[in-house]
N, CA, C, O and the ligand as a Tripos MOL2 file, in Angstrom:
@<TRIPOS>MOLECULE
protein
  241   239    61     0     0
PROTEIN
NO_CHARGES

@<TRIPOS>ATOM
      1 N          -8.7760   27.9530   -2.3730 N.3       1 MET1
      2 CA         -7.6670   27.1830   -1.7760 C.3       1 MET1
      3 C          -7.9630   26.9340   -0.2930 C.2       1 MET1
      4 O          -8.3930   27.8390    0.4230 O.2       1 MET1
      5 N          -7.7350   25.7460    0.1400 N.am      2 THR2
      6 CA         -7.9830   25.4160    1.5360 C.3       2 THR2
      7 C          -6.6690   25.2290    2.2810 C.2       2 THR2
      8 O          -5.7030   24.6870    1.7430 O.2       2 THR2
      9 N          -6.6520   25.6830    3.5140 N.am      3 THR3
     10 CA         -5.4710   25.4810    4.3450 C.3       3 THR3
     11 C          -5.7380   24.4320    5.4190 C.2       3 THR3
     12 O          -4.8990   24.1770    6.2820 O.2       3 THR3
     13 N          -6.9060   23.8390    5.3490 N.am      4 THR4
     14 CA         -7.2720   22.8400    6.3460 C.3       4 THR4
     15 C          -6.4210   21.5880    6.1750 C.2       4 THR4
     16 O          -6.2570   21.0840    5.0640 O.2       4 THR4
     17 N          -5.8990   21.1070    7.2530 N.am      5 SER5
     18 CA         -5.1330   19.8740    7.2280 C.3       5 SER5
     19 C          -6.0850   18.6960    7.0870 C.2       5 SER5
     20 O          -7.0030   18.5340    7.8910 O.2       5 SER5
     21 N          -5.8730   17.9000    6.0970 N.am      6 THR6
     22 CA         -6.7520   16.7620    5.8840 C.3       6 THR6
     23 C          -6.1900   15.5140    6.5430 C.2       6 THR6
     24 O          -5.0230   15.4660    6.9300 O.2       6 THR6
     25 N          -7.0310   14.5210    6.6610 N.am      7 ALA7
     26 CA         -6.5810   13.2470    7.2260 C.3       7 ALA7
     27 C          -5.4430   12.6800    6.3830 C.2       7 ALA7
     28 O          -4.5330   12.0280    6.8950 O.2       7 ALA7
     29 N          -5.5140   12.9420    5.0870 N.am      8 ASP8
     30 CA         -4.4690   12.4390    4.2020 C.3       8 ASP8
     31 C          -3.1380   13.1130    4.5100 C.2       8 ASP8
     32 O          -2.0880   12.4700    4.5050 O.2       8 ASP8
     33 N          -3.1950   14.4310    4.7810 N.am      9 ASP9
     34 CA         -1.9750   15.1540    5.1560 C.3       9 ASP9
     35 C          -1.3690   14.5680    6.4190 C.2       9 ASP9
     36 O          -0.1550   14.3890    6.5220 O.2       9 ASP9
     37 N          -2.2380   14.2720    7.3770 N.am     10 ARG10
     38 CA         -1.7450   13.7480    8.6570 C.3      10 ARG10
     39 C          -1.1760   12.3440    8.4830 C.2      10 ARG10
     40 O          -0.1970   11.9740    9.1320 O.2      10 ARG10
     41 N          -1.7980   11.5730    7.6040 N.am     11 ALA11
     42 CA         -1.2730   10.2360    7.3230 C.3      11 ALA11
     43 C           0.1280   10.3380    6.7420 C.2      11 ALA11
     44 O           1.0120    9.5430    7.0600 O.2      11 ALA11
     45 N           0.3110   11.3340    5.8840 N.am     12 LYS12
     46 CA          1.6430   11.5450    5.2930 C.3      12 LYS12
     47 C           2.6360   11.9940    6.3510 C.2      12 LYS12
     48 O           3.8090   11.6200    6.3190 O.2      12 LYS12
     49 N           2.1470   12.8100    7.2990 N.am     13 LEU13
     50 CA          3.0080   13.2590    8.3900 C.3      13 LEU13
     51 C           3.4840   12.0640    9.2100 C.2      13 LEU13
     52 O           4.6620   11.9640    9.5540 O.2      13 LEU13
     53 N           2.5590   11.1640    9.5160 N.am     14 LEU14
     54 CA          2.9310    9.9630   10.2640 C.3      14 LEU14
     55 C           3.9480    9.1560    9.4840 C.2      14 LEU14
     56 O           4.9240    8.6500   10.0380 O.2      14 LEU14
     57 N           3.7010    9.0460    8.1880 N.am     15 GLN15
     58 CA          4.5960    8.2680    7.3490 C.3      15 GLN15
     59 C           5.9910    8.8760    7.3640 C.2      15 GLN15
     60 O           6.9990    8.1690    7.3920 O.2      15 GLN15
     61 N           6.0240   10.2290    7.3450 N.am     16 ALA16
     62 CA          7.3080   10.9280    7.3430 C.3      16 ALA16
     63 C           8.0340   10.7500    8.6740 C.2      16 ALA16
     64 O           9.2620   10.6760    8.7170 O.2      16 ALA16
     65 N           7.2560   10.6810    9.7650 N.am     17 LEU17
     66 CA          7.8660   10.5670   11.0870 C.3      17 LEU17
     67 C           8.3360    9.1470   11.4020 C.2      17 LEU17
     68 O           9.2640    8.9520   12.1860 O.2      17 LEU17
     69 N           7.6980    8.1750   10.7930 N.am     18 ALA18
     70 CA          8.0620    6.7840   11.0700 C.3      18 ALA18
     71 C           9.5400    6.5580   10.7750 C.2      18 ALA18
     72 O          10.0440    6.9360    9.7170 O.2      18 ALA18
     73 N          10.2210    5.9370   11.7270 N.am     19 GLY19
     74 CA         11.6370    5.6700   11.5400 C.3      19 GLY19
     75 C          12.5350    6.7440   12.1110 C.2      19 GLY19
     76 O          13.7540    6.5770   12.1630 O.2      19 GLY19
     77 N          11.9300    7.8690   12.5470 N.am     20 SER20
     78 CA         12.7250    8.9270   13.1660 C.3      20 SER20
     79 C          13.1280    8.5170   14.5730 C.2      20 SER20
     80 O          12.4560    7.6950   15.1960 O.2      20 SER20
     81 N          14.2200    9.0810   15.0800 N.am     21 PRO21
     82 CA         14.6280    8.7770   16.4510 C.3      21 PRO21
     83 C          13.6730    9.3860   17.4570 C.2      21 PRO21
     84 O          13.1020   10.4510   17.2210 O.2      21 PRO21
     85 N          13.5020    8.7040   18.5820 N.am     22 CYS22
     86 CA         12.6310    9.1770   19.6540 C.3      22 CYS22
     87 C          13.2650   10.3800   20.3450 C.2      22 CYS22
     88 O          14.4860   10.4640   20.4810 O.2      22 CYS22
     89 N          12.4160   11.3070   20.7800 N.am     23 HIS23
     90 CA         12.9290   12.4730   21.5050 C.3      23 HIS23
     91 C          13.0440   12.2090   23.0040 C.2      23 HIS23
     92 O          13.6380   12.9990   23.7380 O.2      23 HIS23
     93 N          12.4760   11.1020   23.4470 N.am     24 ASN24
     94 CA         12.4030   10.8400   24.8860 C.3      24 ASN24
     95 C          13.4430    9.8400   25.3880 C.2      24 ASN24
     96 O          13.7190    9.7730   26.5860 O.2      24 ASN24
     97 N          14.0010    9.0860   24.4980 N.am     25 CYS25
     98 CA         15.0070    8.1230   24.9300 C.3      25 CYS25
     99 C          16.0640    7.9910   23.8360 C.2      25 CYS25
    100 O          15.8950    8.5110   22.7330 O.2      25 CYS25
    101 N          17.1370    7.3020   24.1450 N.am     26 GLU26
    102 CA         18.2880    7.2890   23.2500 C.3      26 GLU26
    103 C          18.1440    6.3430   22.0720 C.2      26 GLU26
    104 O          18.5420    6.6680   20.9530 O.2      26 GLU26
    105 N          17.5720    5.1660   22.3240 N.am     27 ASP27
    106 CA         17.6250    4.1250   21.3090 C.3      27 ASP27
    107 C          16.3100    3.9210   20.5700 C.2      27 ASP27
    108 O          16.2280    3.1180   19.6400 O.2      27 ASP27
    109 N          15.2880    4.6490   20.9870 N.am     28 GLY28
    110 CA         13.9730    4.4200   20.4030 C.3      28 GLY28
    111 C          13.8380    4.9190   18.9780 C.2      28 GLY28
    112 O          14.4670    5.8920   18.5630 O.2      28 GLY28
    113 N          12.9950    4.2150   18.2510 N.am     29 VAL29
    114 CA         12.6510    4.6180   16.8890 C.3      29 VAL29
    115 C          11.1330    4.7070   16.8210 C.2      29 VAL29
    116 O          10.4240    3.8690   17.3770 O.2      29 VAL29
    117 N          10.6500    5.7210   16.1410 N.am     30 LEU30
    118 CA          9.2050    5.9140   16.0570 C.3      30 LEU30
    119 C           8.5850    4.9540   15.0480 C.2      30 LEU30
    120 O           9.0840    4.7690   13.9380 O.2      30 LEU30
    121 N           7.4960    4.3610   15.4700 N.am     31 VAL31
    122 CA          6.7700    3.4450   14.5990 C.3      31 VAL31
    123 C           5.2950    3.8430   14.5910 C.2      31 VAL31
    124 O           4.7680    4.3390   15.5860 O.2      31 VAL31
    125 N           4.6540    3.6220   13.4760 N.am     32 ARG32
    126 CA          3.2260    3.9260   13.3900 C.3      32 ARG32
    127 C           2.4420    2.8650   14.1350 C.2      32 ARG32
    128 O           2.7120    1.6700   14.0160 O.2      32 ARG32
    129 N           1.4870    3.3120   14.8910 N.am     33 GLN33
    130 CA          0.7100    2.3880   15.6960 C.3      33 GLN33
    131 C          -0.6140    3.0370   16.0580 C.2      33 GLN33
    132 O          -0.7280    4.2610   16.1220 O.2      33 GLN33
    133 N          -1.5920    2.2100   16.2900 N.am     34 SER34
    134 CA         -2.8690    2.7310   16.7670 C.3      34 SER34
    135 C          -2.7650    2.9350   18.2710 C.2      34 SER34
    136 O          -2.3740    2.0200   18.9960 O.2      34 SER34
    137 N          -3.1090    4.1130   18.7400 N.am     35 TYR35
    138 CA         -3.0330    4.4210   20.1590 C.3      35 TYR35
    139 C          -4.3990    4.8720   20.6310 C.2      35 TYR35
    140 O          -4.8880    5.9300   20.2330 O.2      35 TYR35
    141 N          -5.0140    4.0640   21.4840 N.am     36 LYS36
    142 CA         -6.3580    4.3580   21.9880 C.3      36 LYS36
    143 C          -7.3410    4.6290   20.8480 C.2      36 LYS36
    144 O          -8.1980    5.5080   20.9390 O.2      36 LYS36
    145 N          -7.1960    3.8660   19.7950 N.am     37 GLY37
    146 CA         -8.1410    3.9790   18.6890 C.3      37 GLY37
    147 C          -7.8160    5.0640   17.6930 C.2      37 GLY37
    148 O          -8.5060    5.2120   16.6850 O.2      37 GLY37
    149 N          -6.7560    5.8380   17.9660 N.am     38 ASN38
    150 CA         -6.3610    6.8890   17.0330 C.3      38 ASN38
    151 C          -5.0470    6.5090   16.3650 C.2      38 ASN38
    152 O          -4.1800    5.8670   16.9590 O.2      38 ASN38
    153 N          -4.9320    6.9210   15.1270 N.am     39 ARG39
    154 CA         -3.6470    6.7170   14.4660 C.3      39 ARG39
    155 C          -2.6210    7.6120   15.1290 C.2      39 ARG39
    156 O          -2.8610    8.8010   15.3400 O.2      39 ARG39
    157 N          -1.5080    7.0480   15.4480 N.am     40 SER40
    158 CA         -0.4710    7.8430   16.0900 C.3      40 SER40
    159 C           0.8670    7.2120   15.7630 C.2      40 SER40
    160 O           0.9580    6.2260   15.0320 O.2      40 SER40
    161 N           1.8930    7.8090   16.3260 N.am     41 ILE41
    162 CA          3.2230    7.2470   16.1400 C.3      41 ILE41
    163 C           3.8640    7.1830   17.5150 C.2      41 ILE41
    164 O           3.8880    8.1700   18.2500 O.2      41 ILE41
    165 N           4.3790    6.0190   17.8500 N.am     42 VAL42
    166 CA          4.9240    5.8290   19.1810 C.3      42 VAL42
    167 C           6.3560    5.3120   19.0800 C.2      42 VAL42
    168 O           6.7770    4.7820   18.0520 O.2      42 VAL42
    169 N           7.0740    5.4790   20.1580 N.am     43 CYS43
    170 CA          8.4310    4.9740   20.2460 C.3      43 CYS43
    171 C           8.3920    3.4730   20.5120 C.2      43 CYS43
    172 O           7.6300    3.0160   21.3640 O.2      43 CYS43
    173 N           9.1990    2.7080   19.7970 N.am     44 ASP44
    174 CA          9.2110    1.2580   20.0150 C.3      44 ASP44
    175 C           9.9970    0.8730   21.2640 C.2      44 ASP44
    176 O           9.9770   -0.2880   21.6730 O.2      44 ASP44
    177 N          10.6850    1.8290   21.8710 N.am     45 GLU45
    178 CA         11.4320    1.5680   23.0960 C.3      45 GLU45
    179 C          10.6510    1.9750   24.3430 C.2      45 GLU45
    180 O          10.3660    1.1420   25.2040 O.2      45 GLU45
    181 N          10.3100    3.2470   24.4330 N.am     46 CYS46
    182 CA          9.6490    3.7460   25.6420 C.3      46 CYS46
    183 C           8.1270    3.7570   25.4910 C.2      46 CYS46
    184 O           7.4050    3.9020   26.4770 O.2      46 CYS46
    185 N           7.6450    3.6050   24.2640 N.am     47 GLY47
    186 CA          6.2130    3.4870   24.0580 C.3      47 GLY47
    187 C           5.4450    4.7860   24.1320 C.2      47 GLY47
    188 O           4.2150    4.7860   24.0640 O.2      47 GLY47
    189 N           6.1500    5.8940   24.2700 N.am     48 LEU48
    190 CA          5.4650    7.1790   24.3590 C.3      48 LEU48
    191 C           4.9670    7.6160   22.9910 C.2      48 LEU48
    192 O           5.7200    7.6030   22.0170 O.2      48 LEU48
    193 N           3.7050    8.0020   22.9170 N.am     49 PRO49
    194 CA          3.2030    8.5160   21.6500 C.3      49 PRO49
    195 C           3.8160    9.8690   21.3400 C.2      49 PRO49
    196 O           3.8430   10.7480   22.2010 O.2      49 PRO49
    197 N           4.3030   10.0450   20.1340 N.am     50 GLN50
    198 CA          4.9380   11.3020   19.7290 C.3      50 GLN50
    199 C           3.9250   12.2470   19.1100 C.2      50 GLN50
    200 O           4.0740   13.4680   19.1720 O.2      50 GLN50
    201 N           2.9220   11.6830   18.5300 N.am     51 ILE51
    202 CA          1.8830   12.4980   17.9110 C.3      51 ILE51
    203 C           0.6170   11.6580   17.9520 C.2      51 ILE51
    204 O           0.6570   10.4360   17.8070 O.2      51 ILE51
    205 N          -0.4540   12.3020   18.1430 N.am     52 GLN52
    206 CA         -1.7060   11.5640   18.2280 C.3      52 GLN52
    207 C          -2.7380   12.2610   17.3690 C.2      52 GLN52
    208 O          -2.9820   13.4580   17.5160 O.2      52 GLN52
    209 N          -3.3270   11.5170   16.4900 N.am     53 LEU53
    210 CA         -4.3070   12.1030   15.5890 C.3      53 LEU53
    211 C          -5.7020   11.9360   16.1730 C.2      53 LEU53
    212 O          -6.3310   10.8840   16.0600 O.2      53 LEU53
    213 N          -6.1490   12.9830   16.7850 N.am     54 LEU54
    214 CA         -7.4710   12.9420   17.3930 C.3      54 LEU54
    215 C          -8.5130   13.3800   16.3740 C.2      54 LEU54
    216 O          -8.2410   14.1640   15.4650 O.2      54 LEU54
    217 N          -9.6720   12.8650   16.5520 N.am     55 ALA55
    218 CA        -10.7690   13.3190   15.7090 C.3      55 ALA55
    219 C         -11.0160   14.7970   15.9950 C.2      55 ALA55
    220 O         -10.8790   15.2490   17.1310 O.2      55 ALA55
    221 N         -11.3770   15.5320   14.9690 N.am     56 MET56
    222 CA        -11.6630   16.9480   15.1410 C.3      56 MET56
    223 C         -12.8100   17.1240   16.1330 C.2      56 MET56
    224 O         -13.8580   16.4940   15.9930 O.2      56 MET56
    225 N         -12.6110   17.9830   17.1370 N.am     57 PRO57
    226 CA        -13.6930   18.2000   18.0910 C.3      57 PRO57
    227 C         -14.9180   18.8060   17.4120 C.2      57 PRO57
    228 O         -14.8170   19.6730   16.5440 O.2      57 PRO57
    229 N         -16.0300   18.3330   17.8260 N.am     58 ARG58
    230 CA        -17.2730   18.7820   17.2160 C.3      58 ARG58
    231 C         -17.6620   20.1430   17.7990 C.2      58 ARG58
    232 O         -17.7770   20.2800   19.0170 O.2      58 ARG58
    233 N         -17.8580   21.1090   16.9790 N.am     59 VAL59
    234 CA        -18.2520   22.4470   17.4340 C.3      59 VAL59
    235 C         -19.7650   22.5320   17.4300 C.2      59 VAL59
    236 O         -20.4160   22.4560   16.3880 O.2      59 VAL59
    237 N         -20.2930   22.6890   18.6100 N.am     60 GLU60
    238 CA        -21.7630   22.7400   18.7270 C.3      60 GLU60
    239 C         -22.2430   24.1780   18.5940 C.2      60 GLU60
    240 O         -23.4440   24.4370   18.6630 O.2      60 GLU60
    241 ZN         11.4790    6.5390   23.2790 Zn       61 ZN61
@<TRIPOS>BOND
     1     1     2 1
     2     2     3 1
     3     3     4 2
     4     3     5 am
     5     5     6 1
     6     6     7 1
     7     7     8 2
     8     7     9 am
     9     9    10 1
    10    10    11 1
    11    11    12 2
    12    11    13 am
    13    13    14 1
    14    14    15 1
    15    15    16 2
    16    15    17 am
    17    17    18 1
    18    18    19 1
    19    19    20 2
    20    19    21 am
    21    21    22 1
    22    22    23 1
    23    23    24 2
    24    23    25 am
    25    25    26 1
    26    26    27 1
    27    27    28 2
    28    27    29 am
    29    29    30 1
    30    30    31 1
    31    31    32 2
    32    31    33 am
    33    33    34 1
    34    34    35 1
    35    35    36 2
    36    35    37 am
    37    37    38 1
    38    38    39 1
    39    39    40 2
    40    39    41 am
    41    41    42 1
    42    42    43 1
    43    43    44 2
    44    43    45 am
    45    45    46 1
    46    46    47 1
    47    47    48 2
    48    47    49 am
    49    49    50 1
    50    50    51 1
    51    51    52 2
    52    51    53 am
    53    53    54 1
    54    54    55 1
    55    55    56 2
    56    55    57 am
    57    57    58 1
    58    58    59 1
    59    59    60 2
    60    59    61 am
    61    61    62 1
    62    62    63 1
    63    63    64 2
    64    63    65 am
    65    65    66 1
    66    66    67 1
    67    67    68 2
    68    67    69 am
    69    69    70 1
    70    70    71 1
    71    71    72 2
    72    71    73 am
    73    73    74 1
    74    74    75 1
    75    75    76 2
    76    75    77 am
    77    77    78 1
    78    78    79 1
    79    79    80 2
    80    79    81 am
    81    81    82 1
    82    82    83 1
    83    83    84 2
    84    83    85 am
    85    85    86 1
    86    86    87 1
    87    87    88 2
    88    87    89 am
    89    89    90 1
    90    90    91 1
    91    91    92 2
    92    91    93 am
    93    93    94 1
    94    94    95 1
    95    95    96 2
    96    95    97 am
    97    97    98 1
    98    98    99 1
    99    99   100 2
   100    99   101 am
   101   101   102 1
   102   102   103 1
   103   103   104 2
   104   103   105 am
   105   105   106 1
   106   106   107 1
   107   107   108 2
   108   107   109 am
   109   109   110 1
   110   110   111 1
   111   111   112 2
   112   111   113 am
   113   113   114 1
   114   114   115 1
   115   115   116 2
   116   115   117 am
   117   117   118 1
   118   118   119 1
   119   119   120 2
   120   119   121 am
   121   121   122 1
   122   122   123 1
   123   123   124 2
   124   123   125 am
   125   125   126 1
   126   126   127 1
   127   127   128 2
   128   127   129 am
   129   129   130 1
   130   130   131 1
   131   131   132 2
   132   131   133 am
   133   133   134 1
   134   134   135 1
   135   135   136 2
   136   135   137 am
   137   137   138 1
   138   138   139 1
   139   139   140 2
   140   139   141 am
   141   141   142 1
   142   142   143 1
   143   143   144 2
   144   143   145 am
   145   145   146 1
   146   146   147 1
   147   147   148 2
   148   147   149 am
   149   149   150 1
   150   150   151 1
   151   151   152 2
   152   151   153 am
   153   153   154 1
   154   154   155 1
   155   155   156 2
   156   155   157 am
   157   157   158 1
   158   158   159 1
   159   159   160 2
   160   159   161 am
   161   161   162 1
   162   162   163 1
   163   163   164 2
   164   163   165 am
   165   165   166 1
   166   166   167 1
   167   167   168 2
   168   167   169 am
   169   169   170 1
   170   170   171 1
   171   171   172 2
   172   171   173 am
   173   173   174 1
   174   174   175 1
   175   175   176 2
   176   175   177 am
   177   177   178 1
   178   178   179 1
   179   179   180 2
   180   179   181 am
   181   181   182 1
   182   182   183 1
   183   183   184 2
   184   183   185 am
   185   185   186 1
   186   186   187 1
   187   187   188 2
   188   187   189 am
   189   189   190 1
   190   190   191 1
   191   191   192 2
   192   191   193 am
   193   193   194 1
   194   194   195 1
   195   195   196 2
   196   195   197 am
   197   197   198 1
   198   198   199 1
   199   199   200 2
   200   199   201 am
   201   201   202 1
   202   202   203 1
   203   203   204 2
   204   203   205 am
   205   205   206 1
   206   206   207 1
   207   207   208 2
   208   207   209 am
   209   209   210 1
   210   210   211 1
   211   211   212 2
   212   211   213 am
   213   213   214 1
   214   214   215 1
   215   215   216 2
   216   215   217 am
   217   217   218 1
   218   218   219 1
   219   219   220 2
   220   219   221 am
   221   221   222 1
   222   222   223 1
   223   223   224 2
   224   223   225 am
   225   225   226 1
   226   226   227 1
   227   227   228 2
   228   227   229 am
   229   229   230 1
   230   230   231 1
   231   231   232 2
   232   231   233 am
   233   233   234 1
   234   234   235 1
   235   235   236 2
   236   235   237 am
   237   237   238 1
   238   238   239 1
   239   239   240 2
@<TRIPOS>SUBSTRUCTURE
     1 MET1         2 RESIDUE 1 A MET
     2 THR2         6 RESIDUE 1 A THR
     3 THR3        10 RESIDUE 1 A THR
     4 THR4        14 RESIDUE 1 A THR
     5 SER5        18 RESIDUE 1 A SER
     6 THR6        22 RESIDUE 1 A THR
     7 ALA7        26 RESIDUE 1 A ALA
     8 ASP8        30 RESIDUE 1 A ASP
     9 ASP9        34 RESIDUE 1 A ASP
    10 ARG10       38 RESIDUE 1 A ARG
    11 ALA11       42 RESIDUE 1 A ALA
    12 LYS12       46 RESIDUE 1 A LYS
    13 LEU13       50 RESIDUE 1 A LEU
    14 LEU14       54 RESIDUE 1 A LEU
    15 GLN15       58 RESIDUE 1 A GLN
    16 ALA16       62 RESIDUE 1 A ALA
    17 LEU17       66 RESIDUE 1 A LEU
    18 ALA18       70 RESIDUE 1 A ALA
    19 GLY19       74 RESIDUE 1 A GLY
    20 SER20       78 RESIDUE 1 A SER
    21 PRO21       82 RESIDUE 1 A PRO
    22 CYS22       86 RESIDUE 1 A CYS
    23 HIS23       90 RESIDUE 1 A HIS
    24 ASN24       94 RESIDUE 1 A ASN
    25 CYS25       98 RESIDUE 1 A CYS
    26 GLU26      102 RESIDUE 1 A GLU
    27 ASP27      106 RESIDUE 1 A ASP
    28 GLY28      110 RESIDUE 1 A GLY
    29 VAL29      114 RESIDUE 1 A VAL
    30 LEU30      118 RESIDUE 1 A LEU
    31 VAL31      122 RESIDUE 1 A VAL
    32 ARG32      126 RESIDUE 1 A ARG
    33 GLN33      130 RESIDUE 1 A GLN
    34 SER34      134 RESIDUE 1 A SER
    35 TYR35      138 RESIDUE 1 A TYR
    36 LYS36      142 RESIDUE 1 A LYS
    37 GLY37      146 RESIDUE 1 A GLY
    38 ASN38      150 RESIDUE 1 A ASN
    39 ARG39      154 RESIDUE 1 A ARG
    40 SER40      158 RESIDUE 1 A SER
    41 ILE41      162 RESIDUE 1 A ILE
    42 VAL42      166 RESIDUE 1 A VAL
    43 CYS43      170 RESIDUE 1 A CYS
    44 ASP44      174 RESIDUE 1 A ASP
    45 GLU45      178 RESIDUE 1 A GLU
    46 CYS46      182 RESIDUE 1 A CYS
    47 GLY47      186 RESIDUE 1 A GLY
    48 LEU48      190 RESIDUE 1 A LEU
    49 PRO49      194 RESIDUE 1 A PRO
    50 GLN50      198 RESIDUE 1 A GLN
    51 ILE51      202 RESIDUE 1 A ILE
    52 GLN52      206 RESIDUE 1 A GLN
    53 LEU53      210 RESIDUE 1 A LEU
    54 LEU54      214 RESIDUE 1 A LEU
    55 ALA55      218 RESIDUE 1 A ALA
    56 MET56      222 RESIDUE 1 A MET
    57 PRO57      226 RESIDUE 1 A PRO
    58 ARG58      230 RESIDUE 1 A ARG
    59 VAL59      234 RESIDUE 1 A VAL
    60 GLU60      238 RESIDUE 1 A GLU
    61 ZN61       241 GROUP 0 **** ****
């Protein structure tokens, strides 16, 4: 059994968060959007990214 979060899990997380109210402003709603090349979810009002899916850092 693996406990590693997969990209698919994170995609589902974004999907679940989409449409939620923004934590930073009153009227904002979170929408899925690409942010600096990463899948993320941002507020459609204030534009602040709520979550950012970064590529896993490479362990050398
Ligand atoms: Zn906002």
